[in-house]
C-alpha positions in Angstrom: 12.6 -13.3 -0.9 13.1 -13.4 3.0 12.5 -16.6 4.9 11.3 -16.2 9.1 10.9 -17.5 11.8 8.6 -18.1 14.6 10.3 -19.8 17.6 8.4 -20.6 21.0 11.5 -21.4 23.7 9.3 -23.1 26.2 8.3 -25.8 23.5 11.4 -25.4 20.9 13.1 -27.0 24.1 11.4 -29.9 24.2 11.1 -30.5 20.3 11.7 -27.7 17.9 11.8 -29.0 14.8 7.6 -29.5 15.4 7.5 -25.3 14.8 10.6 -24.5 13.1 11.8 -25.2 9.4 16.0 -24.8 9.0 17.5 -25.1 6.0 21.6 -23.9 5.0 22.0 -23.1 1.7 25.8 -24.0 0.5 26.5 -22.2 -2.3 25.8 -19.1 -0.5 26.6 -19.7 3.5 22.9 -18.4 4.6 21.0 -20.1 7.4 16.7 -20.0 6.9 14.6 -20.5 10.0 11.4 -20.3 9.1 7.9 -21.1 10.8 6.1 -24.5 9.5 2.3 -22.5 10.2 1.0 -18.7 10.9 0.1 -16.6 14.2 -3.4 -16.6 13.6 -5.5 -14.1 15.4 -9.3 -13.5 15.0 -12.3 -11.9 14.7 -16.2 -12.8 15.3 -15.0 -15.9 15.1 -13.3 -15.6 11.3 -9.5 -15.7 10.7 -8.9 -11.8 9.9 -4.5 -11.8 10.2 -1.5 -14.4 9.8 1.3 -13.5 11.0 4.6 -15.2 10.0 8.0 -14.3 11.2 11.2 -16.1 9.6 15.2 -15.1 9.7 17.9 -15.3 7.8 21.7 -15.4 9.0 24.5 -14.9 6.8 28.0 -13.4 7.1 26.6 -10.0 6.9 24.4 -10.6 10.3 20.7 -12.0 11.3 17.5 -10.1 10.0 14.0 -10.7 11.4 10.7 -9.7 9.4 7.5 -10.2 10.7 4.8 -10.3 7.7 1.2 -10.0 8.0 -1.2 -11.3 5.4 -4.8 -9.5 6.0 -7.3 -11.0 3.7 -10.2 -8.5 4.1 -7.3 -5.6 3.7 -7.1 -5.3 -0.3 -4.1 -3.3 -1.4 -1.9 -1.4 0.0 1.6 -0.1 -0.6 5.4 0.6 1.0 5.1 3.0 3.7 1.0 2.6 4.6 1.1 3.0 8.3 0.9 -0.6 10.8 -0.3 0.9 14.3 0.2 -0.9 17.3 -1.2 -0.4 20.7 0.0 -2.1 23.5 -2.1 -3.1 26.3 0.0 -0.1 28.7 -1.1 2.5 26.5 1.3 3.0 24.6 1.4 3.5 21.0 3.5 2.8 18.3 3.4 3.5 14.4 5.7 1.9 11.7 5.8 1.8 8.3 5.0 -1.0 5.8 7.8 -2.3 3.9 6.1 -5.0 1.4 5.9 -3.9 -2.3 2.5 -2.9 -3.5 0.4 -5.2 -3.6 -3.5 -6.7 -3.6 -3.1 -9.8 -1.5 -3.1 -7.1 2.1 0.3 -8.5 2.6 1.8 -6.3 4.4 6.2 -6.8 5.9 8.9 -5.6 8.2 12.3 -5.8 9.3 12.0 -5.7 13.2 15.3 -6.3 14.2 16.6 -3.3 13.2 17.2 -0.3 15.7 15.5 3.2 15.0 17.4 6.2 16.3 17.0 5.8 19.8 18.2 1.8 19.2 14.9 0.5 20.1 14.4 -2.7 17.3 10.3 -3.1 17.0 11.4 -6.9 18.0 12.6 -5.6 21.5 9.4 -3.6 21.8 7.2 -7.3 20.9 9.0 -9.0 23.1 8.4 -7.2 26.3 4.9 -5.8 25.4 2.2 -7.4 25.1 -0.3 -5.9 22.1 -3.4 -4.9 22.3 -4.8 -3.6 18.9 -3.5 -4.5 16.0 -4.3 -1.5 12.3 -3.0 -2.3 9.2 -3.7 0.3 7.4 -4.3 -0.4 2.8 -4.6 2.1 0.0 -8.7 2.6 0.6 -9.4 0.5 3.9 -7.5 -0.9 7.0 -7.7 -4.2 9.0 -8.4 -3.8 13.1 -7.8 -6.9 15.3 -7.8 -7.2 19.1 -5.0 -10.0 20.7 -6.5 -12.9 22.4 -4.4 -13.0 26.0 -3.5 -16.6 24.3 -2.0 -14.8 21.0 -0.2 -12.0 23.4 1.4 -14.6 25.1 2.6 -16.9 22.5 4.0 -13.6 19.8 6.0 -12.7 23.4 7.5 -16.0 23.0 7.6 -16.0 19.7 9.7 -13.2 19.0 12.2 -14.0 22.0 14.1 -15.7 20.0 
């Protein structure tokens, strides 16, 4: 099971323990950093998507994961598309890496670089998301990010 990290640098310099939880497993030598709460993306005054980021740090390195909970999605399978439209008009499509489930849970490993050496995390640190679409087995959930959501995500990923 992966644990996720969500840190806002400017706020963490004031009181990091307010936003993240850090645990250390002495037996395995692994440190887990995880958000204490989700970043909620709303549509029509209703939370549609909850984003959660975490990191696992051990002797093999750092693994960063981003999970997306979509309450209205239904079933989703490993390999289903996750599309991102950025405010500059560029688009990317990734594949869900979570196991098949019917609770709308999707996941991306964001620190692994692609063939060009670019990771999802590096894109999310530089670009603002305009629209996020998560495709399930029979439907999709699409949300537009507010300016506050855009800025929060960039700051949280810049860890």
